[in-house]
C-alpha positions as CSV (number, residue, x, y, z in Angstrom):
1,M,30.8,13.2,-22.4
2,S,27.7,11.1,-23.0
3,E,26.1,10.7,-26.4
4,E,23.1,12.8,-25.4
5,Q,25.4,15.6,-24.3
6,Q,27.3,15.4,-27.6
7,D,24.1,15.4,-29.6
8,N,22.8,18.5,-27.7
9,R,26.2,20.4,-27.8
10,G,25.8,21.5,-31.4
11,T,22.2,22.6,-31.1
12,G,22.8,25.1,-28.2
13,E,19.9,23.4,-26.3
14,N,20.5,22.5,-22.7
15,L,18.1,19.6,-22.6
16,P,17.9,17.5,-19.5
17,A,19.3,14.0,-19.8
18,V,16.5,11.4,-20.0
19,Q,17.1,8.3,-18.0
20,K,17.0,5.2,-20.2
21,S,14.2,2.9,-19.4
22,R,15.2,0.1,-17.1
23,E,13.9,-3.3,-16.8
24,L,12.0,-3.8,-13.6
25,V,13.1,-6.7,-11.5
26,P,10.1,-8.8,-10.6
27,I,9.8,-9.5,-6.9
28,E,8.0,-12.7,-6.1
29,L,6.0,-12.9,-2.9
30,P,7.1,-15.6,-0.4
31,E,4.6,-18.5,-0.6
32,Q,2.9,-17.7,2.7
33,H,2.2,-14.1,1.5
34,Q,0.9,-15.3,-1.8
35,R,-1.4,-17.8,-0.1
36,F,-2.7,-15.0,2.2
37,Y,-3.2,-12.8,-0.8
38,D,-5.3,-15.5,-2.6
39,K,-7.4,-16.1,0.5
40,L,-7.9,-12.4,1.1
41,R,-9.0,-11.8,-2.5
42,A,-11.4,-14.8,-2.3
43,K,-12.9,-13.5,1.0
44,I,-13.4,-10.0,-0.5
45,E,-15.0,-11.3,-3.7
46,A,-17.4,-13.5,-1.6
47,F,-18.3,-10.4,0.6
48,I,-19.0,-8.3,-2.5
49,R,-21.2,-11.0,-4.0
50,E,-23.2,-11.2,-0.7
51,Q,-23.3,-7.5,0.0
52,S,-23.9,-6.2,-3.5
53,G,-25.6,-3.1,-2.3
54,N,-22.6,-1.5,-0.5
55,E,-20.3,-0.6,-3.4
56,A,-18.8,2.4,-1.5
57,V,-17.3,0.1,1.2
58,A,-16.5,-2.6,-1.3
59,K,-14.1,-0.4,-3.2
60,Y,-12.1,0.3,0.0
61,I,-12.1,-3.4,1.0
62,L,-10.8,-4.3,-2.5
63,L,-7.7,-2.3,-1.8
64,A,-6.7,-4.8,0.9
65,P,-4.9,-7.4,-1.3
66,D,-3.0,-4.8,-3.3
67,L,-1.9,-2.9,-0.2
68,F,-0.9,-6.2,1.4
69,V,1.3,-7.2,-1.6
70,L,2.8,-3.7,-1.8
71,L,3.8,-3.9,1.9
72,A,5.2,-7.4,1.5
73,R,7.2,-6.4,-1.5
74,L,8.7,-3.4,0.4
75,L,9.7,-5.8,3.1
76,V,12.0,-7.7,0.7
77,D,13.3,-4.7,-1.3
78,K,16.9,-4.0,-0.4
79,R,16.5,-0.3,-1.2
80,V,14.1,0.1,1.6
81,G,15.6,1.1,5.0
82,L,15.2,-0.8,8.2
83,Q,12.7,1.7,9.8
84,A,10.4,1.6,6.7
85,K,10.7,-2.2,6.7
86,A,9.6,-2.3,10.3
87,L,6.5,-0.3,9.5
88,A,5.7,-2.4,6.4
89,G,6.2,-5.5,8.6
90,A,3.9,-4.2,11.3
91,A,1.2,-3.5,8.6
92,V,1.6,-7.0,7.1
93,A,1.4,-8.5,10.6
94,Y,-1.8,-6.4,11.2
95,F,-3.3,-7.9,8.0
96,I,-2.4,-11.5,9.1
97,S,-3.2,-11.2,12.8
98,P,-6.6,-12.3,13.9
99,I,-6.4,-9.7,16.7
100,D,-7.1,-6.2,15.4
101,F,-9.5,-3.3,16.0
102,I,-12.2,-4.8,13.8
103,P,-11.7,-8.6,13.7
104,E,-12.7,-10.3,10.4
105,A,-13.7,-13.4,12.3
106,I,-16.7,-11.5,13.7
107,T,-17.4,-8.9,11.0
108,G,-16.3,-10.8,7.8
109,A,-14.7,-8.7,5.0
110,F,-16.0,-5.5,6.6
111,G,-13.3,-6.1,9.2
112,L,-10.7,-5.4,6.5
113,L,-11.5,-1.7,6.6
114,D,-9.3,-1.1,9.6
115,D,-6.5,-3.1,7.9
116,V,-6.7,-0.9,4.8
117,V,-6.6,2.3,6.9
118,F,-3.7,0.9,9.0
119,A,-1.8,0.0,5.8
120,V,-2.4,3.4,4.3
121,Y,-1.3,5.3,7.4
122,A,1.8,3.1,7.5
123,L,2.5,3.9,3.8
124,R,2.2,7.6,4.5
125,K,5.0,7.2,7.1
126,I,7.0,4.9,4.8
127,L,6.9,7.5,2.0
128,V,8.7,10.0,4.3
129,D,11.8,7.8,4.2
130,V,11.5,5.8,0.9
131,D,11.6,7.3,-2.5
132,E,8.1,7.5,-4.0
133,S,9.2,5.8,-7.2
134,I,10.4,2.7,-5.3
135,V,7.0,2.4,-3.5
136,K,5.1,3.0,-6.7
137,E,7.2,0.3,-8.5
138,H,5.7,-2.3,-6.2
139,W,2.1,-1.1,-6.5
140,N,-0.3,-3.3,-8.6
141,G,-3.5,-1.4,-7.9
142,E,-5.5,0.1,-10.8
143,E,-5.6,3.7,-9.4
144,D,-2.6,5.9,-8.7
145,L,-1.2,5.0,-5.3
146,L,-0.9,8.6,-4.0
147,R,-4.6,9.2,-5.0
148,V,-5.6,6.0,-3.2
149,I,-3.7,7.1,0.0
150,T,-5.3,10.5,-0.1
151,K,-8.8,9.0,-0.7
152,V,-8.5,6.5,2.2
153,V,-7.1,9.1,4.6
154,R,-9.9,11.5,3.8
155,S,-12.6,8.8,4.2
156,A,-11.0,7.1,7.3
157,D,-13.2,8.8,9.8
158,D,-16.4,8.0,7.9
159,L,-15.3,4.3,7.4
160,L,-14.1,3.6,10.9
161,G,-15.1,6.5,13.2
162,K,-12.8,9.1,14.7
163,K,-12.0,7.1,17.8
164,L,-10.7,4.1,15.9
165,V,-8.7,6.2,13.4
166,K,-7.1,8.0,16.4
167,K,-6.1,4.6,17.9
168,I,-4.5,3.6,14.6
169,E,-2.6,7.0,14.5
170,Q,-1.5,6.5,18.1
171,T,-0.3,3.0,17.2
172,L,1.7,4.1,14.2
173,F,2.8,7.6,15.1
174,R,3.0,7.2,18.9
175,K,0.6,10.1,19.5
176,K,-1.0,10.3,22.9
């Protein structure tokens, strides 16, 4: 019998056991991912300085580096299954690839909006198979991850247009 159970035995209370806090194991990004994160953050900051009037879009674009890091960390976490890692890998590749629905080479940081939506839709699917606490453990964003996902999904049509969102869904969910 555990100490907690012994302590509660005499009180007649049937209190749930509280898991002792555990030390999080820091997961470092591979150097190539860290370099990409730094470049992405710099590109977004420059975009925001230039486009200071569009704060609504900027807040979504600022999610890109944190989503990228989250997905990269899920790729190396041994608790994440192969199918979820494949989705995380696809989303990381989408961030890195110069070929996507809205290419950054043409549109600048605005082109990261499709990357953000792609990443969030991939995370929705990953969360079906991976415990939410594992995913949240790797999240560095300021806002709650589930709230971020909900906000991006609700705004996706306005940010990208229904046709583009449908293409992303088809790519990730194999919808026709």
